[in-house]
Steps between C-alpha positions, in 0.01 A plus 500: 500500500606861487851589396722643771545874486833658574606858541727634229691826476300771327822654372865402485570763764297301753260788562165345582355155457197356332371147522460312173137452406378729777381857508702569815806720468748543780619855445657535846701176495846519345758233433852599412772234488749769605301596811434272797599198290190531282257460790159661432500838677269797540567783254878450496511592869699189602204389709424140403141393443570207736587743781163674473309173473683371807415813696131461417518129591655595835195716573638845433246760395539715190569795726783314678654393170478853358662637817784247468550583129409869443568475125219246457143579403187307596458373145853352514387267779185400316686431178761294685220281635340466155838409354558237772153354443565470128844348560356208696177455305447148369819362648504211743696568817623218723300489821562285807255215544257547790 
């Protein structure tokens, strides 16, 4: 059985994340307990990762998301999705029985 991996702050300032035991580094994800209640955001822009992931899940295109948030870059969206994938990796989620 593999040990669970969890993201940890790369620095005390909350600038960037890296996952323990992984080569992946989340340079565009920031967590600051004094900003947005410590919710993971994109580059200190006060745009939560969860907001971007939700927009993609709702079927918005990258172009639509970038138009809605002009300060974002394409790579911000991609890194938000990678971060979300890592956050739920190897965790059981309750699902309704068929």
